[in-house]
C-alpha positions in Angstrom: -32.7 4.9 -6.9 -33.3 7.6 -9.5 -36.7 7.2 -11.1 -36.6 7.6 -14.9 -39.4 7.8 -17.3 -38.5 6.3 -20.8 -40.9 7.4 -23.6 -40.1 5.0 -26.6 -42.2 2.9 -29.0 -39.4 0.7 -30.5 -39.8 -2.6 -28.5 -36.4 -3.8 -29.2 -34.8 -0.6 -28.0 -37.1 -0.6 -24.8 -35.9 -4.0 -23.8 -32.2 -3.1 -24.0 -32.6 0.3 -22.3 -34.8 -1.2 -19.5 -32.3 -3.9 -18.8 -29.5 -1.4 -18.8 -31.0 1.2 -16.6 -32.0 -1.4 -14.0 -28.6 -3.0 -14.1 -26.9 0.4 -13.5 -29.2 1.2 -10.5 -32.0 3.4 -12.1 -35.7 2.7 -11.8 -37.3 2.9 -15.2 -41.1 3.3 -16.1 -42.0 2.6 -19.7 -44.3 4.8 -21.8 -45.1 3.9 -25.5 -47.2 6.9 -26.4 -47.4 10.5 -25.4 -50.6 10.0 -23.7 -49.2 7.2 -21.6 -46.3 9.4 -20.6 -48.6 12.2 -19.5 -50.6 9.8 -17.4 -47.5 8.4 -15.7 -46.4 12.0 -15.0 -49.7 13.0 -13.4 -49.6 10.1 -11.0 -47.2 8.9 -8.3 -43.9 10.2 -7.0 -42.0 12.8 -9.4 -39.4 11.4 -11.8 -35.7 12.5 -11.5 -35.2 12.5 -15.3 -37.0 11.9 -18.5 -35.9 10.2 -21.7 -38.0 11.1 -24.6 -38.1 9.7 -28.1 -39.0 12.3 -30.7 -41.2 10.5 -33.0 -44.3 8.6 -31.3 -47.6 7.2 -32.7 -49.7 9.9 -31.1 -47.3 13.0 -31.2 -43.8 13.8 -30.4 -41.3 14.0 -27.5 -41.3 17.7 -27.9 -45.1 17.9 -27.2 -44.4 16.0 -24.0 -41.5 18.4 -23.0 -43.5 21.5 -23.7 -46.4 20.0 -21.5 -44.0 19.3 -18.8 -42.5 22.7 -18.7 -45.9 24.3 -19.0 -46.5 23.0 -15.5 -43.2 24.5 -14.3 -41.6 21.1 -13.8 -37.8 21.2 -13.7 -37.1 17.6 -14.2 -34.1 17.0 -16.5 -35.0 15.9 -20.1 -32.9 14.0 -22.6 -34.2 13.6 -26.2 -33.5 10.4 -28.1 -33.5 11.4 -31.7 -32.9 9.6 -35.0 -31.8 12.9 -36.5 -29.0 15.3 -35.6 -30.1 18.1 -37.9 -29.6 21.4 -36.5 -33.3 22.2 -36.8 -34.4 19.1 -34.8 -31.8 20.0 -32.1 -32.9 23.5 -31.8 -36.5 22.6 -31.6 -35.7 20.1 -28.7 -33.7 22.6 -26.8 -36.3 25.4 -27.4 -39.1 23.2 -26.2 -37.2 22.9 -22.9 -35.0 19.8 -23.3 -31.6 19.7 -21.5 -29.7 17.3 -23.9 -30.2 15.0 -26.8 -28.4 11.9 -28.1 -28.7 10.6 -31.6 -29.7 7.1 -32.5 -27.8 4.7 -32.8 -26.2 5.5 -29.6 -23.7 3.7 -27.4 -25.3 2.7 -23.9 -22.2 3.8 -22.1 -22.4 7.3 -23.6 -26.1 7.5 -22.8 -25.5 6.6 -19.2 -22.7 9.0 -18.9 -25.2 11.7 -20.2 -27.8 10.7 -17.7 -25.4 10.8 -14.8 -23.8 14.1 -15.9 -27.3 15.8 -16.0 -28.3 14.5 -12.7 -25.0 15.6 -11.2 -25.6 19.1 -12.7 -29.2 19.2 -11.3 -28.0 18.1 -7.9 -29.9 14.8 -7.8 -27.1 12.4 -7.8 -25.2 13.5 -4.7 -25.7 15.7 -1.6 -25.1 19.4 -2.2 -22.2 19.8 0.3 -20.9 16.5 1.4 -21.3 12.9 2.3 -20.4 11.2 5.8 -19.7 7.5 5.2 -18.2 6.1 8.5 -14.8 7.5 9.1 -14.7 8.9 5.5 -16.0 12.4 4.7 -16.3 13.7 1.2 -16.5 17.5 0.8 -18.2 18.1 -2.6 -17.6 22.0 -2.3 -13.8 21.6 -2.0 -13.5 18.4 -3.9 -11.7 16.8 -0.9 -11.8 13.6 0.9 -11.0 13.2 4.7 -10.3 10.1 6.5 -10.5 10.1 10.2 -10.5 13.9 9.8 -7.2 13.7 7.9 -7.3 15.0 4.2 -6.4 12.4 1.5 -4.0 13.3 -1.1 -6.0 12.0 -4.2 -5.7 12.7 -7.9 -8.9 13.9 -9.7 -9.5 10.3 -11.0 -9.0 8.8 -7.5 -11.3 11.3 -5.9 -13.9 10.5 -8.5 -13.6 6.8 -7.9 -13.8 7.2 -4.2 -16.9 9.3 -4.4 -18.7 6.6 -6.6 -17.8 3.9 -4.3 -18.9 5.9 -1.1 -22.2 7.1 -2.6 -23.0 3.3 -3.2 -21.4 2.1 0.1 -22.3 -1.5 0.9 -23.2 -2.3 -2.9 -21.0 -4.2 -5.0 -20.3 -2.2 -8.2 -19.5 -4.0 -11.4 -16.3 -2.8 -13.1 -18.3 -2.2 -16.2 -20.4 0.4 -14.3 -17.4 2.0 -12.6 -15.8 2.4 -16.0 -19.0 3.9 -17.5 -19.2 6.5 -14.5 -15.6 7.5 -14.7 -15.9 8.3 -18.4 -16.4 12.1 -18.3 -18.3 12.8 -21.5 -15.4 14.8 -23.1 -13.6 11.9 -24.8 -11.5 11.1 -21.7 -12.1 7.7 -20.2 -10.7 5.4 -17.7 -9.6 1.9 -19.1 -9.6 -1.4 -17.2 -5.9 -1.3 -16.5 -6.0 2.2 -15.3 -9.0 1.3 -12.9 -6.8 -1.3 -11.5 -4.2 1.1 -10.7 -6.7 3.4 -9.2 -8.0 0.7 -6.8 -4.4 -0.1 -5.8 -3.5 3.6 -5.0 -6.7 4.2 -3.2 -6.0 1.2 -0.9 -2.5 2.6 -0.3 -4.1 5.8 0.9 -7.2 4.6 2.7 -6.2 1.1 4.2 -4.0 0.4 7.2 -2.9 -2.8 5.6 -3.5 -2.3 1.6 -2.9 -6.1 1.1 -5.8 -6.9 3.6 -8.3 -4.2 2.9 -11.1 -3.4 5.2 -13.0 -0.8 3.2 -12.2 -1.3 -0.6 -13.0 -4.9 -1.1 -12.7 -6.8 -4.3 -15.5 -9.2 -5.2 -13.8 -11.4 -7.5 -15.2 -11.9 -11.0 -17.7 -8.9 -10.4 -16.3 -5.7 -9.1 -15.6 -3.6 -6.0 -17.4 -2.6 -2.6 -16.6 0.1 -0.3 -17.5 -0.8 3.4 -17.6 2.1 5.9 
């Protein structure tokens, strides 16, 4: 589970974000002031990503970001800002932030930004590959091999297979899969397309696609990859 520190003082927003982050496999800690954020950052295991609101009762998210970077910490940082004015954006990036998202925002977009940043910093998948039973994912070549035989996959099928394999043994809700496959550039996978991907993946990975052993449907919820 990726650990996330959320610095936010809006209680209604905190509840929704905490619930969404936990539902999507993240482990969030909450700070409501910059002092609380610094205290959490100084104790325990390091965080994988920081979500920093800009305006807090005792300072700004920019202050926390500058403080973190002064200690040479490379943790990814996303600002939650109520303003998309150029000066605000520049200040956030100059203080060491990696990305920003303007309120109000869609939760699916925020999740996509988080996952994209974790991927870029190498925190969401192994650097070279993943062995999952008889399946091997070669991230350097964007290739999947089953029983040492390469699979002929489209880009969307490969991304879906990577997502399922990285979470092998877990049941992934369709909503989370759709959020994950949204690429942040305006291209997204809708529910019908996901069903097509699932069917095609079964045809390429199962001996009997109508009786799958690996890509399992959990009715009313989502899908699971069994190694």
